[in-house]
C-alpha positions, 0 to 999 in steps of 0.5 A: 920305833922299836929296834929291829931284831938282829938278823940270825946267821943260822936257825934250826927247825926241828919238826919230824912229822907228820905230813900235815904238820910239816905242811903247816911249818912251810909258811913259817919258813917263808916268813923267816926267809922274807925277814932274813934272806941271808940266814941259813935255815936247817930243818931236822925232819922225818924221812917220809916228810922229807919226800914231800918237801925235798927241794924247798928252796933255801933249806938244808934238810937233815933226815932223822929216821924215827926208828934209829933211836940213840944211834940216829941221834948220835949220827945227828950230833956228828953231822952237826959237829962244829956248828952252833945255831943262833936258835933252835925252833923245837916244834915237836913235843913228843919225847923222842923229838925232845930228846933228839933236840938235845943233840942240836947245838944252839944258843937259844932253844925256843919251844911251846908254851906251857899249856902245849908242853908235854913229855918233859918238853920244858927241860929241853928249851929255854924260851917259849912261844906266846900262850894263845889258846884257841888258835889253829895249829898253823898259827901256833907254829907260825908264832915260833918266829915271835921270840926272834922279834918278827911276826908271821903276818902272811901265810904262803906255802909254794910247796916244791912240786916238780913239773914232772909231778904236774905232768903226771897229774894232768895225764890221769884224767882229761881236761874236759870241763867235768868237775872232779871230786877227789876222795882221800878216805884214810887218816893215819889215825884210824878212829878219824876215818869215815865209813866206806859206804858213806864215802860211796854214798857221797861219791854217787851223789857227786856223780849224779850232779855231773862230777867225776870221782877219783880215789887217792891214797897210799900203799897200806893195806888199810887204804887199799881195803877201804878203797876197794870197799868204796868202789864195790859199794858205789853204783857209779864208776870212779877212777882208782889212783890209790897207791899209784902216786908218790909224795911229790905227785900227791900235791899236784894230784890234789891241785887238779881237784875241784874238791877234796873229801877227807878226814883230818889228815895230811892230804887235807892240809896239802890240798889246802896248801895247793889252793883246793877246796876241802870237804873236811870230815870232823868229829874226832878233832876240832876243825877250828884247830886242825881243819883246812886253814884257808877255808872251812866253809865246806867242813862237816863239824860234829866235834861238839856233838862228839864232846857231849856224847863221849866226854859229857861236856860241850866242846867249849869246856874241853882243853884246846886241842883235845882229840875225841878218838873213840870207836864210833865217833865218826859215825856222828858225821852222816851222809846228809851232812856231807851231801849238804857240805857238797851242795854248799860248794855247788851253790857257791860255785854258781854264785861265783863265790869260789 
């Protein structure tokens, strides 16, 4: 039998953003905690992402303000003075995160394989995860434990959602047996977003099938304007919760939905982590790489069409992870596509497959 790996005393994870990506890291935290319950875990994280994950058991968070530049990096070094981690898991390849990692004292510095490296990532690490093209982002992040001698063979989230957040979510609409479609229409990457009138057409179809429709989103001007256009275009009423929830309430809200409609976004992955089915709208990104991890049956996948239309080659010929964020790419996702995905869910509900 192979010799069990020596338990580390302390590990530091560096992943600043974004909401979907830090959600993907949580199963790795659970894997590390199962393997080494006595190891001290520290996570260097962005401020907004911390608001989502604050209270994750057994994790010390150090918040780095991405606007703080070098002074923030020096502040991190002062916070870690006198400490040396057995290993740093450097899980972000952007230049800012790479430079920030140099201020984290660690014996082993584990980073991405060469195919995923960029922005001088290789200069800041001394070990790499296995190179496995064609895997989901969550599985790539999960493989950061492999150089330490363990394998992530179970995926579990258990996001830290307080009871008060669930109470708030339960108060937003009655438990009257009406199935609920939650639409989260905006990604932080605007070229991944679907047209508001198409969301409205899908929402009206859901209402015609006896569903309740709820809109959710953040407080940005784009999210407010998009929601207003959806509401103005719909023939049926919808519950407008855009800008009314917090990042702690969002998972509880998505958990109450029977289906969440969204482009490739943080709410997609949060909903999936909470066990809710997702109708993902994909053309700019590949759902096999960044779709809802647990169940992609209800995704619309126009990624190959986008590859051929905008890049002149099939998706299988692209480098894994290629984004096709071109103006008009999401127009490849039609209303009929989304309605067909919605109807697949209804058929599976009737057959007891959901």
